[in-house]
C-alpha positions in Angstrom: -30.6 -2.8 34.5 -31.1 -6.4 33.4 -28.8 -7.5 36.2 -30.8 -5.6 38.8 -34.0 -7.2 37.5 -32.4 -10.6 37.6 -31.2 -10.1 41.2 -34.6 -8.7 42.2 -36.3 -11.7 40.7 -34.1 -14.1 42.4 -34.5 -12.4 45.8 -38.3 -12.3 45.3 -38.3 -16.0 44.3 -36.2 -16.9 47.3 -38.5 -14.9 49.6 -41.6 -16.6 48.2 -39.7 -19.9 48.3 -39.0 -19.5 52.0 -42.2 -17.9 53.1 -44.3 -20.7 51.6 -42.3 -23.4 53.2 -41.3 -24.9 49.8 -37.8 -25.2 51.2 -38.9 -27.9 53.6 -37.7 -28.3 57.1 -34.3 -26.5 56.6 -36.0 -23.1 56.3 -38.9 -23.5 58.6 -38.8 -21.2 61.6 -39.6 -23.9 64.1 -36.7 -25.9 62.7 -34.4 -22.8 63.0 -35.5 -22.4 66.6 -34.8 -26.1 67.4 -31.4 -25.8 65.8 -30.7 -22.6 67.7 -31.6 -24.4 71.0 -29.0 -27.1 70.0 -26.4 -24.4 69.7 -27.4 -22.4 72.8 -26.6 -25.3 75.2 -26.6 -23.2 78.4 -29.9 -21.5 77.5 -28.7 -17.9 78.0 -30.3 -16.6 74.8 -27.2 -16.4 72.6 -24.6 -18.7 71.2 -21.0 -18.1 72.1 -17.9 -19.3 70.2 -17.5 -22.3 72.5 -21.1 -23.5 72.0 -20.8 -23.0 68.2 -17.5 -24.9 68.1 -18.9 -27.7 70.3 -21.8 -28.4 67.8 -19.4 -28.5 64.9 -17.1 -30.9 66.8 -20.1 -33.2 67.6 -20.9 -33.3 63.8 -17.3 -33.9 63.1 -17.1 -36.8 65.6 -20.3 -38.3 64.2 -18.7 -38.3 60.7 -15.3 -39.6 61.9 -16.4 -43.2 61.7 -13.0 -44.7 62.7 -12.4 -42.1 65.4 -8.9 -41.2 64.2 -9.5 -37.4 64.3 -9.7 -37.1 60.5 -12.5 -37.3 58.0 -12.0 -38.9 54.6 -14.3 -38.5 51.6 -15.4 -42.1 52.2 -16.5 -41.2 55.7 -18.3 -38.0 54.8 -20.2 -39.9 52.0 -22.2 -41.5 54.9 -23.4 -38.1 56.1 -27.1 -37.5 55.7 -26.6 -34.4 53.7 -24.3 -36.2 51.2 -27.2 -38.5 50.4 -29.6 -35.7 49.5 -27.4 -32.9 48.1 -25.4 -33.2 44.9 -21.7 -32.1 45.4 -22.0 -32.1 49.2 -18.8 -34.0 49.7 -16.8 -31.9 47.2 -18.2 -28.7 48.8 -17.4 -30.0 52.3 -13.8 -30.6 51.4 -13.4 -27.3 49.6 -14.6 -25.5 52.7 -12.9 -27.6 55.4 -9.8 -29.2 53.9 -7.6 -26.1 54.4 -4.4 -27.7 53.3 -6.0 -29.6 50.4 -4.6 -33.0 51.3 -7.9 -34.8 50.8 -8.4 -35.2 54.6 -10.2 -32.9 57.0 -8.4 -32.9 60.3 -10.1 -31.8 63.5 -7.7 -28.7 63.7 -8.8 -27.7 60.2 -12.5 -27.9 61.2 -11.8 -25.9 64.3 -10.1 -23.2 62.3 -12.9 -23.1 59.7 -15.6 -23.0 62.4 -13.9 -20.1 64.2 -13.7 -18.2 60.9 -17.4 -19.0 60.3 -18.3 -17.7 63.8 -16.5 -14.4 63.0 -18.3 -14.1 59.7 -21.7 -14.8 61.2 -21.2 -12.4 64.2 -22.2 -9.3 62.2 -22.3 -6.9 65.2 -19.0 -8.3 66.5 -20.2 -8.8 70.1 -18.9 -12.5 70.3 -22.5 -13.7 70.6 -24.6 -15.2 67.8 -28.4 -14.6 67.8 -30.9 -16.7 65.9 -31.0 -14.1 63.2 -27.2 -14.0 62.8 -27.0 -17.8 62.5 -29.9 -18.0 60.1 -28.5 -15.2 57.9 -25.2 -16.9 57.8 -26.8 -20.3 56.9 -28.9 -18.6 54.2 -25.7 -17.2 52.7 -24.1 -20.6 52.8 -27.1 -22.1 51.0 -27.0 -19.3 48.4 -23.3 -20.0 47.8 -24.1 -23.7 47.4 -26.7 -23.0 44.7 -24.5 -20.4 43.0 -22.3 -23.1 41.4 -20.5 -20.8 39.0 -19.9 -18.2 41.8 -21.1 -15.2 39.8 -23.3 -13.9 42.7 -26.4 -14.9 40.9 -28.5 -18.1 40.8 -29.4 -18.9 37.2 -32.4 -20.8 36.1 -30.2 -23.8 35.4 -28.6 -23.6 38.9 -32.0 -23.3 40.5 -33.3 -26.3 38.5 -30.4 -28.4 39.6 -31.3 -27.6 43.2 -34.7 -29.4 42.7 -33.0 -32.7 43.7 -32.1 -31.1 47.0 -35.6 -29.6 47.5 -37.5 -32.8 46.6 -35.5 -34.8 49.0 -35.6 -32.5 52.0 -39.3 -31.9 52.3 -40.9 -32.9 55.5 -42.2 -36.4 55.3 -45.6 -36.9 57.0 
C-alpha cells in the first residue's frame, strides 16, 4: 500500500512537473516537436531506423573531437549535457561502452542505438512517432534520476536532480 502511494505521488509530481514547464526546455512540447523534426529528416511524419541512427551518429561525430571513430571520457566531458548533469559521463559510458574498455567505438554506439530503436518502437512497425520517442526519452530520464535502480525516485534522488533542473531552464 505504501509503495503504491509513493509511486502515485511520484507520478503525480512528475506530471505536474512536466505540465507546468518546470522541467525546462527538455520537456516542452515545442522542443519535442523540434527534436522530432531533426529526427524525421525526410518529413514523412515518422522516424525510421536509418534516420534515428543518423542523428545518433551526428552526435557521436560531434563528440569525437579527434575524429578517430572513438569517444574517450575526456572527449565526452566537453558535451553540453556533461556540463549540466551530474554523472552524465559515467552514465554515457555505462550505456554505450558495451565491451567496458573505457572507450565508446562507433560500432558500439550503432549497436546501442539499434537496441534503443527497438525498445522505443512499442508497436513494432519500424517507425517511431513523436509519442514513442518522447515516451522512450521520458523513461531514460526516469532511469537517470533513479540512481539506486529500485524503480522509484526517492526524495533524495529528486533533490539531487535539482542541479539538472536549475541549469536546464530556458534562459530569456
